Predicted model as a PDB file, atoms N, CA, C, CB and O in Angstrom, pLDDT in the B-factor column:
MODEL        1                                                                  
ATOM      1  N   MET A   1     -52.773 -11.171  31.973  1.00 77.00           N  
ATOM      2  CA  MET A   1     -52.459 -10.276  33.071  1.00 77.00           C  
ATOM      3  C   MET A   1     -52.384  -8.826  32.576  1.00 77.00           C  
ATOM      4  CB  MET A   1     -51.137 -10.689  33.736  1.00 77.00           C  
ATOM      5  O   MET A   1     -52.857  -7.910  33.249  1.00 77.00           O  
ATOM      6  N   ARG A   2     -51.793  -8.629  31.407  1.00 80.00           N  
ATOM      7  CA  ARG A   2     -51.699  -7.276  30.856  1.00 80.00           C  
ATOM      8  C   ARG A   2     -53.068  -6.669  30.606  1.00 80.00           C  
ATOM      9  CB  ARG A   2     -50.904  -7.290  29.566  1.00 80.00           C  
ATOM     10  O   ARG A   2     -53.272  -5.469  30.792  1.00 80.00           O  
ATOM     11  N   GLU A   3     -54.011  -7.517  30.178  1.00 82.00           N  
ATOM     12  CA  GLU A   3     -55.359  -7.010  29.902  1.00 82.00           C  
ATOM     13  C   GLU A   3     -56.037  -6.523  31.183  1.00 82.00           C  
ATOM     14  CB  GLU A   3     -56.214  -8.101  29.235  1.00 82.00           C  
ATOM     15  O   GLU A   3     -56.781  -5.543  31.172  1.00 82.00           O  
ATOM     16  N   ILE A   4     -55.767  -7.222  32.281  1.00 82.00           N  
ATOM     17  CA  ILE A   4     -56.366  -6.833  33.555  1.00 82.00           C  
ATOM     18  C   ILE A   4     -55.837  -5.468  33.984  1.00 82.00           C  
ATOM     19  CB  ILE A   4     -56.077  -7.892  34.643  1.00 82.00           C  
ATOM     20  O   ILE A   4     -56.611  -4.600  34.389  1.00 82.00           O  
ATOM     21  N   PHE A   5     -54.521  -5.274  33.896  1.00 80.00           N  
ATOM     22  CA  PHE A   5     -53.914  -4.016  34.323  1.00 80.00           C  
ATOM     23  C   PHE A   5     -54.104  -2.883  33.314  1.00 80.00           C  
ATOM     24  CB  PHE A   5     -52.445  -4.223  34.570  1.00 80.00           C  
ATOM     25  O   PHE A   5     -53.941  -1.714  33.662  1.00 80.00           O  
ATOM     26  N   ALA A   6     -54.445  -3.214  32.080  1.00 84.00           N  
ATOM     27  CA  ALA A   6     -54.581  -2.171  31.058  1.00 84.00           C  
ATOM     28  C   ALA A   6     -55.708  -1.196  31.398  1.00 84.00           C  
ATOM     29  CB  ALA A   6     -54.837  -2.803  29.686  1.00 84.00           C  
ATOM     30  O   ALA A   6     -55.590  -0.002  31.125  1.00 84.00           O  
ATOM     31  N   GLY A   7     -56.784  -1.682  31.984  1.00 85.00           N  
ATOM     32  CA  GLY A   7     -57.907  -0.809  32.294  1.00 85.00           C  
ATOM     33  C   GLY A   7     -57.820  -0.128  33.645  1.00 85.00           C  
ATOM     34  O   GLY A   7     -58.703   0.652  34.003  1.00 85.00           O  
ATOM     35  N   MET A   8     -56.773  -0.410  34.395  1.00 89.00           N  
ATOM     36  CA  MET A   8     -56.638   0.155  35.743  1.00 89.00           C  
ATOM     37  C   MET A   8     -55.956   1.517  35.695  1.00 89.00           C  
ATOM     38  CB  MET A   8     -55.844  -0.800  36.650  1.00 89.00           C  
ATOM     39  O   MET A   8     -55.171   1.784  34.786  1.00 89.00           O  
ATOM     40  N   PRO A   9     -56.249   2.380  36.664  1.00 92.00           N  
ATOM     41  CA  PRO A   9     -55.522   3.657  36.760  1.00 92.00           C  
ATOM     42  C   PRO A   9     -54.059   3.426  37.141  1.00 92.00           C  
ATOM     43  CB  PRO A   9     -56.196   4.588  37.796  1.00 92.00           C  
ATOM     44  O   PRO A   9     -53.703   2.359  37.642  1.00 92.00           O  
ATOM     45  N   TRP A  10     -53.218   4.431  36.898  1.00 90.00           N  
ATOM     46  CA  TRP A  10     -51.784   4.282  37.156  1.00 90.00           C  
ATOM     47  C   TRP A  10     -51.484   4.018  38.621  1.00 90.00           C  
ATOM     48  CB  TRP A  10     -51.044   5.520  36.704  1.00 90.00           C  
ATOM     49  O   TRP A  10     -50.546   3.287  38.941  1.00 90.00           O  
ATOM     50  N   TRP A  11     -52.274   4.607  39.518  1.00 92.00           N  
ATOM     51  CA  TRP A  11     -51.966   4.467  40.934  1.00 92.00           C  
ATOM     52  C   TRP A  11     -52.223   3.059  41.446  1.00 92.00           C  
ATOM     53  CB  TRP A  11     -52.772   5.453  41.735  1.00 92.00           C  
ATOM     54  O   TRP A  11     -51.647   2.641  42.450  1.00 92.00           O  
ATOM     55  N   VAL A  12     -53.087   2.332  40.753  1.00 90.00           N  
ATOM     56  CA  VAL A  12     -53.313   0.934  41.151  1.00 90.00           C  
ATOM     57  C   VAL A  12     -52.076   0.112  40.821  1.00 90.00           C  
ATOM     58  CB  VAL A  12     -54.569   0.342  40.439  1.00 90.00           C  
ATOM     59  O   VAL A  12     -51.638  -0.714  41.622  1.00 90.00           O  
ATOM     60  N   LYS A  13     -51.516   0.345  39.635  1.00 88.00           N  
ATOM     61  CA  LYS A  13     -50.337  -0.420  39.210  1.00 88.00           C  
ATOM     62  C   LYS A  13     -49.096  -0.063  40.033  1.00 88.00           C  
ATOM     63  CB  LYS A  13     -50.060  -0.175  37.726  1.00 88.00           C  
ATOM     64  O   LYS A  13     -48.330  -0.942  40.426  1.00 88.00           O  
ATOM     65  N   TRP A  14     -48.907   1.227  40.286  1.00 92.00           N  
ATOM     66  CA  TRP A  14     -47.643   1.678  40.854  1.00 92.00           C  
ATOM     67  C   TRP A  14     -47.694   1.948  42.352  1.00 92.00           C  
ATOM     68  CB  TRP A  14     -47.203   2.909  40.154  1.00 92.00           C  
ATOM     69  O   TRP A  14     -46.644   2.153  42.962  1.00 92.00           O  
ATOM     70  N   VAL A  15     -48.866   1.956  42.965  1.00 94.00           N  
ATOM     71  CA  VAL A  15     -48.962   2.217  44.406  1.00 94.00           C  
ATOM     72  C   VAL A  15     -49.666   1.070  45.125  1.00 94.00           C  
ATOM     73  CB  VAL A  15     -49.708   3.537  44.665  1.00 94.00           C  
ATOM     74  O   VAL A  15     -49.106   0.474  46.045  1.00 94.00           O  
ATOM     75  N   ALA A  16     -50.877   0.763  44.712  1.00 94.00           N  
ATOM     76  CA  ALA A  16     -51.695  -0.212  45.442  1.00 94.00           C  
ATOM     77  C   ALA A  16     -51.120  -1.623  45.380  1.00 94.00           C  
ATOM     78  CB  ALA A  16     -53.106  -0.219  44.891  1.00 94.00           C  
ATOM     79  O   ALA A  16     -51.032  -2.301  46.405  1.00 94.00           O  
ATOM     80  N   VAL A  17     -50.730  -2.069  44.197  1.00 92.00           N  
ATOM     81  CA  VAL A  17     -50.223  -3.439  44.059  1.00 92.00           C  
ATOM     82  C   VAL A  17     -48.907  -3.629  44.830  1.00 92.00           C  
ATOM     83  CB  VAL A  17     -50.016  -3.780  42.571  1.00 92.00           C  
ATOM     84  O   VAL A  17     -48.776  -4.630  45.536  1.00 92.00           O  
ATOM     85  N   PRO A  18     -47.921  -2.709  44.727  1.00 92.00           N  
ATOM     86  CA  PRO A  18     -46.710  -2.892  45.557  1.00 92.00           C  
ATOM     87  C   PRO A  18     -46.985  -2.850  47.060  1.00 92.00           C  
ATOM     88  CB  PRO A  18     -45.692  -1.825  45.215  1.00 92.00           C  
ATOM     89  O   PRO A  18     -46.350  -3.578  47.823  1.00 92.00           O  
ATOM     90  N   VAL A  19     -47.928  -2.003  47.493  1.00 94.00           N  
ATOM     91  CA  VAL A  19     -48.261  -1.946  48.920  1.00 94.00           C  
ATOM     92  C   VAL A  19     -48.876  -3.259  49.373  1.00 94.00           C  
ATOM     93  CB  VAL A  19     -49.225  -0.780  49.209  1.00 94.00           C  
ATOM     94  O   VAL A  19     -48.537  -3.767  50.442  1.00 94.00           O  
ATOM     95  N   ILE A  20     -49.768  -3.807  48.577  1.00 95.00           N  
ATOM     96  CA  ILE A  20     -50.373  -5.109  48.913  1.00 95.00           C  
ATOM     97  C   ILE A  20     -49.298  -6.193  48.957  1.00 95.00           C  
ATOM     98  CB  ILE A  20     -51.477  -5.489  47.883  1.00 95.00           C  
ATOM     99  O   ILE A  20     -49.308  -7.048  49.843  1.00 95.00           O  
ATOM    100  N   ALA A  21     -48.369  -6.157  47.998  1.00 93.00           N  
ATOM    101  CA  ALA A  21     -47.292  -7.147  47.976  1.00 93.00           C  
ATOM    102  C   ALA A  21     -46.416  -7.030  49.226  1.00 93.00           C  
ATOM    103  CB  ALA A  21     -46.435  -6.977  46.709  1.00 93.00           C  
ATOM    104  O   ALA A  21     -46.001  -8.042  49.792  1.00 93.00           O  
ATOM    105  N   LEU A  22     -46.134  -5.793  49.655  1.00 92.00           N  
ATOM    106  CA  LEU A  22     -45.332  -5.620  50.867  1.00 92.00           C  
ATOM    107  C   LEU A  22     -46.065  -6.107  52.108  1.00 92.00           C  
ATOM    108  CB  LEU A  22     -44.949  -4.162  51.037  1.00 92.00           C  
ATOM    109  O   LEU A  22     -45.452  -6.673  53.013  1.00 92.00           O  
ATOM    110  N   VAL A  23     -47.369  -5.888  52.153  1.00 92.00           N  
ATOM    111  CA  VAL A  23     -48.147  -6.361  53.303  1.00 92.00           C  
ATOM    112  C   VAL A  23     -48.158  -7.883  53.345  1.00 92.00           C  
ATOM    113  CB  VAL A  23     -49.591  -5.819  53.246  1.00 92.00           C  
ATOM    114  O   VAL A  23     -47.983  -8.487  54.403  1.00 92.00           O  
ATOM    115  N   VAL A  24     -48.367  -8.494  52.185  1.00 93.00           N  
ATOM    116  CA  VAL A  24     -48.460  -9.962  52.143  1.00 93.00           C  
ATOM    117  C   VAL A  24     -47.101 -10.608  52.350  1.00 93.00           C  
ATOM    118  CB  VAL A  24     -49.055 -10.424  50.809  1.00 93.00           C  
ATOM    119  O   VAL A  24     -46.972 -11.548  53.133  1.00 93.00           O  
ATOM    120  N   PHE A  25     -46.079 -10.105  51.647  1.00 92.00           N  
ATOM    121  CA  PHE A  25     -44.758 -10.739  51.680  1.00 92.00           C  
ATOM    122  C   PHE A  25     -43.763  -9.990  52.555  1.00 92.00           C  
ATOM    123  CB  PHE A  25     -44.209 -10.849  50.282  1.00 92.00           C  
ATOM    124  O   PHE A  25     -42.572 -10.296  52.518  1.00 92.00           O  
ATOM    125  N   GLY A  26     -44.214  -9.024  53.336  1.00 92.00           N  
ATOM    126  CA  GLY A  26     -43.308  -8.211  54.147  1.00 92.00           C  
ATOM    127  C   GLY A  26     -42.495  -9.020  55.134  1.00 92.00           C  
ATOM    128  O   GLY A  26     -41.298  -8.783  55.300  1.00 92.00           O  
ATOM    129  N   GLY A  27     -43.134  -9.971  55.791  1.00 92.00           N  
ATOM    130  CA  GLY A  27     -42.419 -10.813  56.749  1.00 92.00           C  
ATOM    131  C   GLY A  27     -41.350 -11.646  56.077  1.00 92.00           C  
ATOM    132  O   GLY A  27     -40.247 -11.799  56.601  1.00 92.00           O  
ATOM    133  N   LEU A  28     -41.677 -12.177  54.926  1.00 93.00           N  
ATOM    134  CA  LEU A  28     -40.706 -12.983  54.179  1.00 93.00           C  
ATOM    135  C   LEU A  28     -39.534 -12.129  53.720  1.00 93.00           C  
ATOM    136  CB  LEU A  28     -41.375 -13.652  52.971  1.00 93.00           C  
ATOM    137  O   LEU A  28     -38.380 -12.545  53.817  1.00 93.00           O  
ATOM    138  N   ILE A  29     -39.833 -10.937  53.220  1.00 92.00           N  
ATOM    139  CA  ILE A  29     -38.775 -10.030  52.766  1.00 92.00           C  
ATOM    140  C   ILE A  29     -37.885  -9.634  53.939  1.00 92.00           C  
ATOM    141  CB  ILE A  29     -39.381  -8.771  52.100  1.00 92.00           C  
ATOM    142  O   ILE A  29     -36.661  -9.622  53.807  1.00 92.00           O  
ATOM    143  N   ALA A  30     -38.480  -9.313  55.080  1.00 93.00           N  
ATOM    144  CA  ALA A  30     -37.701  -8.943  56.265  1.00 93.00           C  
ATOM    145  C   ALA A  30     -36.831 -10.106  56.733  1.00 93.00           C  
ATOM    146  CB  ALA A  30     -38.633  -8.492  57.401  1.00 93.00           C  
ATOM    147  O   ALA A  30     -35.689  -9.899  57.143  1.00 93.00           O  
ATOM    148  N   THR A  31     -37.354 -11.308  56.676  1.00 95.00           N  
ATOM    149  CA  THR A  31     -36.579 -12.485  57.080  1.00 95.00           C  
ATOM    150  C   THR A  31     -35.377 -12.691  56.167  1.00 95.00           C  
ATOM    151  CB  THR A  31     -37.463 -13.737  57.072  1.00 95.00           C  
ATOM    152  O   THR A  31     -34.270 -12.952  56.638  1.00 95.00           O  
ATOM    153  N   VAL A  32     -35.594 -12.574  54.868  1.00 95.00           N  
ATOM    154  CA  VAL A  32     -34.499 -12.769  53.909  1.00 95.00           C  
ATOM    155  C   VAL A  32     -33.444 -11.673  54.077  1.00 95.00           C  
ATOM    156  CB  VAL A  32     -35.042 -12.775  52.455  1.00 95.00           C  
ATOM    157  O   VAL A  32     -32.249 -11.966  54.092  1.00 95.00           O  
ATOM    158  N   VAL A  33     -33.874 -10.416  54.202  1.00 95.00           N  
ATOM    159  CA  VAL A  33     -32.924  -9.316  54.379  1.00 95.00           C  
ATOM    160  C   VAL A  33     -32.160  -9.482  55.690  1.00 95.00           C  
ATOM    161  CB  VAL A  33     -33.654  -7.955  54.352  1.00 95.00           C  
ATOM    162  O   VAL A  33     -30.948  -9.269  55.724  1.00 95.00           O  
ATOM    163  N   GLY A  34     -32.839  -9.854  56.755  1.00 96.00           N  
ATOM    164  CA  GLY A  34     -32.166 -10.085  58.034  1.00 96.00           C  
ATOM    165  C   GLY A  34     -31.160 -11.214  57.950  1.00 96.00           C  
ATOM    166  O   GLY A  34     -30.073 -11.122  58.520  1.00 96.00           O  
ATOM    167  N   PHE A  35     -31.508 -12.276  57.246  1.00 97.00           N  
ATOM    168  CA  PHE A  35     -30.594 -13.407  57.080  1.00 97.00           C  
ATOM    169  C   PHE A  35     -29.349 -12.983  56.305  1.00 97.00           C  
ATOM    170  CB  PHE A  35     -31.301 -14.571  56.357  1.00 97.00           C  
ATOM    171  O   PHE A  35     -28.232 -13.335  56.686  1.00 97.00           O  
ATOM    172  N   VAL A  36     -29.531 -12.237  55.232  1.00 98.00           N  
ATOM    173  CA  VAL A  36     -28.396 -11.799  54.415  1.00 98.00           C  
ATOM    174  C   VAL A  36     -27.488 -10.863  55.212  1.00 98.00           C  
ATOM    175  CB  VAL A  36     -28.891 -11.096  53.133  1.00 98.00           C  
ATOM    176  O   VAL A  36     -26.265 -10.991  55.154  1.00 98.00           O  
ATOM    177  N   ILE A  37     -28.079  -9.921  55.958  1.00 98.00           N  
ATOM    178  CA  ILE A  37     -27.271  -9.005  56.763  1.00 98.00           C  
ATOM    179  C   ILE A  37     -26.529  -9.776  57.857  1.00 98.00           C  
ATOM    180  CB  ILE A  37     -28.158  -7.900  57.388  1.00 98.00           C  
ATOM    181  O   ILE A  37     -25.355  -9.509  58.112  1.00 98.00           O  
ATOM    182  N   GLY A  38     -27.201 -10.722  58.498  1.00 98.00           N  
ATOM    183  CA  GLY A  38     -26.535 -11.552  59.502  1.00 98.00           C  
ATOM    184  C   GLY A  38     -25.393 -12.358  58.919  1.00 98.00           C  
ATOM    185  O   GLY A  38     -24.336 -12.486  59.537  1.00 98.00           O  
ATOM    186  N   LEU A  39     -25.602 -12.900  57.736  1.00 98.00           N  
ATOM    187  CA  LEU A  39     -24.559 -13.678  57.076  1.00 98.00           C  
ATOM    188  C   LEU A  39     -23.366 -12.796  56.720  1.00 98.00           C  
ATOM    189  CB  LEU A  39     -25.111 -14.353  55.817  1.00 98.00           C  
ATOM    190  O   LEU A  39     -22.219 -13.204  56.901  1.00 98.00           O  
ATOM    191  N   LEU A  40     -23.627 -11.595  56.217  1.00 98.00           N  
ATOM    192  CA  LEU A  40     -22.535 -10.683  55.897  1.00 98.00           C  
ATOM    193  C   LEU A  40     -21.770 -10.269  57.150  1.00 98.00           C  
ATOM    194  CB  LEU A  40     -23.071  -9.449  55.181  1.00 98.00           C  
ATOM    195  O   LEU A  40     -20.545 -10.153  57.116  1.00 98.00           O  
ATOM    196  N   PHE A  41     -22.486 -10.042  58.265  1.00 98.00           N  
ATOM    197  CA  PHE A  41     -21.822  -9.694  59.522  1.00 98.00           C  
ATOM    198  C   PHE A  41     -20.932 -10.838  60.001  1.00 98.00           C  
ATOM    199  CB  PHE A  41     -22.861  -9.344  60.599  1.00 98.00           C  
ATOM    200  O   PHE A  41     -19.798 -10.608  60.422  1.00 98.00           O  
ATOM    201  N   LYS A  42     -21.439 -12.067  59.940  1.00 98.00           N  
ATOM    202  CA  LYS A  42     -20.634 -13.217  60.358  1.00 98.00           C  
ATOM    203  C   LYS A  42     -19.418 -13.389  59.457  1.00 98.00           C  
ATOM    204  CB  LYS A  42     -21.480 -14.496  60.348  1.00 98.00           C  
ATOM    205  O   LYS A  42     -18.339 -13.750  59.928  1.00 98.00           O  
ATOM    206  N   LEU A  43     -19.590 -13.131  58.165  1.00 98.00           N  
ATOM    207  CA  LEU A  43     -18.465 -13.212  57.241  1.00 98.00           C  
ATOM    208  C   LEU A  43     -17.417 -12.163  57.572  1.00 98.00           C  
ATOM    209  CB  LEU A  43     -18.942 -13.045  55.799  1.00 98.00           C  
ATOM    210  O   LEU A  43     -16.220 -12.443  57.529  1.00 98.00           O  
ATOM    211  N   LEU A  44     -17.861 -10.952  57.903  1.00 98.00           N  
ATOM    212  CA  LEU A  44     -16.934  -9.884  58.278  1.00 98.00           C  
ATOM    213  C   LEU A  44     -16.181 -10.237  59.556  1.00 98.00           C  
ATOM    214  CB  LEU A  44     -17.687  -8.561  58.459  1.00 98.00           C  
ATOM    215  O   LEU A  44     -14.974 -10.014  59.638  1.00 98.00           O  
ATOM    216  N   VAL A  45     -16.871 -10.783  60.551  1.00 98.00           N  
ATOM    217  CA  VAL A  45     -16.214 -11.202  61.796  1.00 98.00           C  
ATOM    218  C   VAL A  45     -15.214 -12.311  61.516  1.00 98.00           C  
ATOM    219  CB  VAL A  45     -17.254 -11.672  62.834  1.00 98.00           C  
ATOM    220  O   VAL A  45     -14.120 -12.310  62.082  1.00 98.00           O  
ATOM    221  N   PHE A  46     -15.567 -13.254  60.657  1.00 98.00           N  
ATOM    222  CA  PHE A  46     -14.664 -14.354  60.302  1.00 98.00           C  
ATOM    223  C   PHE A  46     -13.395 -13.818  59.655  1.00 98.00           C  
ATOM    224  CB  PHE A  46     -15.364 -15.346  59.353  1.00 98.00           C  
ATOM    225  O   PHE A  46     -12.289 -14.217  60.019  1.00 98.00           O  
ATOM    226  N   VAL A  47     -13.557 -12.912  58.695  1.00 98.00           N  
ATOM    227  CA  VAL A  47     -12.393 -12.348  58.005  1.00 98.00           C  
ATOM    228  C   VAL A  47     -11.514 -11.577  58.989  1.00 98.00           C  
ATOM    229  CB  VAL A  47     -12.841 -11.423  56.847  1.00 98.00           C  
ATOM    230  O   VAL A  47     -10.289 -11.675  58.927  1.00 98.00           O  
ATOM    231  N   ALA A  48     -12.126 -10.814  59.896  1.00 98.00           N  
ATOM    232  CA  ALA A  48     -11.353 -10.065  60.881  1.00 98.00           C  
ATOM    233  C   ALA A  48     -10.585 -11.009  61.818  1.00 98.00           C  
ATOM    234  CB  ALA A  48     -12.280  -9.148  61.696  1.00 98.00           C  
ATOM    235  O   ALA A  48      -9.424 -10.757  62.139  1.00 98.00           O  
ATOM    236  N   LEU A  49     -11.232 -12.089  62.251  1.00 98.00           N  
ATOM    237  CA  LEU A  49     -10.557 -13.039  63.149  1.00 98.00           C  
ATOM    238  C   LEU A  49      -9.409 -13.760  62.448  1.00 98.00           C  
ATOM    239  CB  LEU A  49     -11.561 -14.065  63.686  1.00 98.00           C  
ATOM    240  O   LEU A  49      -8.339 -13.940  63.030  1.00 98.00           O  
ATOM    241  N   VAL A  50      -9.627 -14.172  61.206  1.00 98.00           N  
ATOM    242  CA  VAL A  50      -8.558 -14.846  60.464  1.00 98.00           C  
ATOM    243  C   VAL A  50      -7.407 -13.879  60.205  1.00 98.00           C  
ATOM    244  CB  VAL A  50      -9.094 -15.416  59.129  1.00 98.00           C  
ATOM    245  O   VAL A  50      -6.241 -14.255  60.324  1.00 98.00           O  
ATOM    246  N   GLY A  51      -7.732 -12.628  59.848  1.00 97.00           N  
ATOM    247  CA  GLY A  51      -6.680 -11.635  59.653  1.00 97.00           C  
ATOM    248  C   GLY A  51      -5.897 -11.375  60.926  1.00 97.00           C  
ATOM    249  O   GLY A  51      -4.673 -11.253  60.888  1.00 97.00           O  
ATOM    250  N   GLY A  52      -6.595 -11.289  62.059  1.00 97.00           N  
ATOM    251  CA  GLY A  52      -5.916 -11.115  63.344  1.00 97.00           C  
ATOM    252  C   GLY A  52      -5.038 -12.294  63.690  1.00 97.00           C  
ATOM    253  O   GLY A  52      -3.929 -12.119  64.195  1.00 97.00           O  
ATOM    254  N   LEU A  53      -5.519 -13.485  63.426  1.00 97.00           N  
ATOM    255  CA  LEU A  53      -4.726 -14.688  63.684  1.00 97.00           C  
ATOM    256  C   LEU A  53      -3.463 -14.703  62.836  1.00 97.00           C  
ATOM    257  CB  LEU A  53      -5.554 -15.943  63.411  1.00 97.00           C  
ATOM    258  O   LEU A  53      -2.386 -15.027  63.336  1.00 97.00           O  
ATOM    259  N   ILE A  54      -3.582 -14.360  61.571  1.00 96.00           N  
ATOM    260  CA  ILE A  54      -2.407 -14.321  60.696  1.00 96.00           C  
ATOM    261  C   ILE A  54      -1.412 -13.272  61.186  1.00 96.00           C  
ATOM    262  CB  ILE A  54      -2.823 -14.024  59.238  1.00 96.00           C  
ATOM    263  O   ILE A  54      -0.203 -13.503  61.177  1.00 96.00           O  
ATOM    264  N   TYR A  55      -1.930 -12.112  61.616  1.00 96.00           N  
ATOM    265  CA  TYR A  55      -1.059 -11.053  62.135  1.00 96.00           C  
ATOM    266  C   TYR A  55      -0.301 -11.522  63.380  1.00 96.00           C  
ATOM    267  CB  TYR A  55      -1.884  -9.796  62.462  1.00 96.00           C  
ATOM    268  O   TYR A  55       0.906 -11.309  63.491  1.00 96.00           O  
ATOM    269  N   VAL A  56      -1.012 -12.160  64.313  1.00 95.00           N  
ATOM    270  CA  VAL A  56      -0.377 -12.627  65.548  1.00 95.00           C  
ATOM    271  C   VAL A  56       0.648 -13.704  65.253  1.00 95.00           C  
ATOM    272  CB  VAL A  56      -1.427 -13.158  66.529  1.00 95.00           C  
ATOM    273  O   VAL A  56       1.737 -13.690  65.826  1.00 95.00           O  
ATOM    274  N   VAL A  57       0.323 -14.638  64.367  1.00 94.00           N  
ATOM    275  CA  VAL A  57       1.263 -15.716  64.051  1.00 94.00           C  
ATOM    276  C   VAL A  57       2.505 -15.150  63.381  1.00 94.00           C  
ATOM    277  CB  VAL A  57       0.601 -16.774  63.143  1.00 94.00           C  
ATOM    278  O   VAL A  57       3.618 -15.568  63.702  1.00 94.00           O  
ATOM    279  N   ARG A  58       2.343 -14.213  62.463  1.00 93.00           N  
ATOM    280  CA  ARG A  58       3.517 -13.620  61.804  1.00 93.00           C  
ATOM    281  C   ARG A  58       4.370 -12.855  62.809  1.00 93.00           C  
ATOM    282  CB  ARG A  58       3.080 -12.681  60.657  1.00 93.00           C  
ATOM    283  O   ARG A  58       5.598 -12.931  62.749  1.00 93.00           O  
ATOM    284  N   LYS A  59       3.754 -12.122  63.731  1.00 91.00           N  
ATOM    285  CA  LYS A  59       4.507 -11.406  64.763  1.00 91.00           C  
ATOM    286  C   LYS A  59       5.275 -12.394  65.637  1.00 91.00           C  
ATOM    287  CB  LYS A  59       3.561 -10.542  65.631  1.00 91.00           C  
ATOM    288  O   LYS A  59       6.449 -12.185  65.944  1.00 91.00           O  
ATOM    289  N   PHE A  60       4.602 -13.469  66.032  1.00 89.00           N  
ATOM    290  CA  PHE A  60       5.227 -14.461  66.907  1.00 89.00           C  
ATOM    291  C   PHE A  60       6.383 -15.156  66.197  1.00 89.00           C  
ATOM    292  CB  PHE A  60       4.192 -15.497  67.373  1.00 89.00           C  
ATOM    293  O   PHE A  60       7.450 -15.347  66.781  1.00 89.00           O  
ATOM    294  N   VAL A  61       6.173 -15.531  64.944  1.00 88.00           N  
ATOM    295  CA  VAL A  61       7.226 -16.226  64.197  1.00 88.00           C  
ATOM    296  C   VAL A  61       8.400 -15.287  63.955  1.00 88.00           C  
ATOM    297  CB  VAL A  61       6.682 -16.767  62.852  1.00 88.00           C  
ATOM    298  O   VAL A  61       9.554 -15.706  64.045  1.00 88.00           O  
ATOM    299  N   ALA A  62       8.121 -14.021  63.649  1.00 85.00           N  
ATOM    300  CA  ALA A  62       9.206 -13.066  63.412  1.00 85.00           C  
ATOM    301  C   ALA A  62       9.999 -12.816  64.690  1.00 85.00           C  
ATOM    302  CB  ALA A  62       8.647 -11.742  62.870  1.00 85.00           C  
ATOM    303  O   ALA A  62      11.225 -12.723  64.640  1.00 85.00           O  
ATOM    304  N   SER A  63       9.325 -12.705  65.835  1.00 83.00           N  
ATOM    305  CA  SER A  63      10.036 -12.446  67.091  1.00 83.00           C  
ATOM    306  C   SER A  63      10.796 -13.677  67.548  1.00 83.00           C  
ATOM    307  CB  SER A  63       9.058 -12.001  68.183  1.00 83.00           C  
ATOM    308  O   SER A  63      11.875 -13.537  68.125  1.00 83.00           O  
ATOM    309  N   SER A  64      10.278 -14.884  67.315  1.00 78.00           N  
ATOM    310  CA  SER A  64      10.981 -16.096  67.743  1.00 78.00           C  
ATOM    311  C   SER A  64      12.193 -16.349  66.829  1.00 78.00           C  
ATOM    312  CB  SER A  64      10.017 -17.325  67.728  1.00 78.00           C  
ATOM    313  O   SER A  64      13.201 -16.885  67.289  1.00 78.00           O  
ATOM    314  N   SER A  65      12.110 -15.976  65.560  1.00 74.00           N  
ATOM    315  CA  SER A  65      13.257 -16.185  64.681  1.00 74.00           C  
ATOM    316  C   SER A  65      14.380 -15.182  65.003  1.00 74.00           C  
ATOM    317  CB  SER A  65      12.826 -16.057  63.201  1.00 74.00           C  
ATOM    318  O   SER A  65      15.556 -15.509  64.840  1.00 74.00           O  
ATOM    319  N   SER A  66      14.038 -13.977  65.454  1.00 66.00           N  
ATOM    320  CA  SER A  66      15.074 -13.011  65.832  1.00 66.00           C  
ATOM    321  C   SER A  66      15.724 -13.419  67.154  1.00 66.00           C  
ATOM    322  CB  SER A  66      14.478 -11.587  65.944  1.00 66.00           C  
ATOM    323  O   SER A  66      16.895 -13.110  67.373  1.00 66.00           O  
ATOM    324  N   ARG A  67      14.999 -14.103  68.039  1.00 61.00           N  
ATOM    325  CA  ARG A  67      15.580 -14.584  69.295  1.00 61.00           C  
ATOM    326  C   ARG A  67      16.554 -15.735  69.047  1.00 61.00           C  
ATOM    327  CB  ARG A  67      14.473 -15.033  70.258  1.00 61.00           C  
ATOM    328  O   ARG A  67      17.516 -15.905  69.796  1.00 61.00           O  
ATOM    329  N   SER A  68      16.314 -16.513  68.013  1.00 56.00           N  
ATOM    330  CA  SER A  68      17.188 -17.649  67.756  1.00 56.00           C  
ATOM    331  C   SER A  68      18.551 -17.186  67.243  1.00 56.00           C  
ATOM    332  CB  SER A  68      16.538 -18.603  66.750  1.00 56.00           C  
ATOM    333  O   SER A  68      19.524 -17.938  67.293  1.00 56.00           O  
ATOM    334  N   ASP A  69      18.622 -15.933  66.744  1.00 53.00           N  
ATOM    335  CA  ASP A  69      19.909 -15.421  66.293  1.00 53.00           C  
ATOM    336  C   ASP A  69      20.856 -15.160  67.461  1.00 53.00           C  
ATOM    337  CB  ASP A  69      19.712 -14.148  65.492  1.00 53.00           C  
ATOM    338  O   ASP A  69      22.071 -15.139  67.265  1.00 53.00           O  
ATOM    339  N   TRP A  70      20.324 -14.958  68.682  1.00 51.00           N  
ATOM    340  CA  TRP A  70      21.177 -14.686  69.833  1.00 51.00           C  
ATOM    341  C   TRP A  70      21.982 -15.896  70.085  1.00 51.00           C  
ATOM    342  CB  TRP A  70      20.376 -14.293  71.080  1.00 51.00           C  
ATOM    343  O   TRP A  70      22.789 -15.918  71.014  1.00 51.00           O  
TER     344      TRP A  70                                                      
ENDMDL                                                                          
END                                                                             
């Protein structure tokens, strides 16, 4: 492989080949990036919901324990 690229101009190695790779694998790359971003968003929503649930439960338990003192 090195011998093939050795005789090529720099722009073939650094411009043409990456552009061809993006054209061929662009859909796959977009799918993977979209999946990862979607997964991170769902993880963020999960963490926010669990944090909210913990906050509500602690508030409820704290208020019910102060009422029992009456």
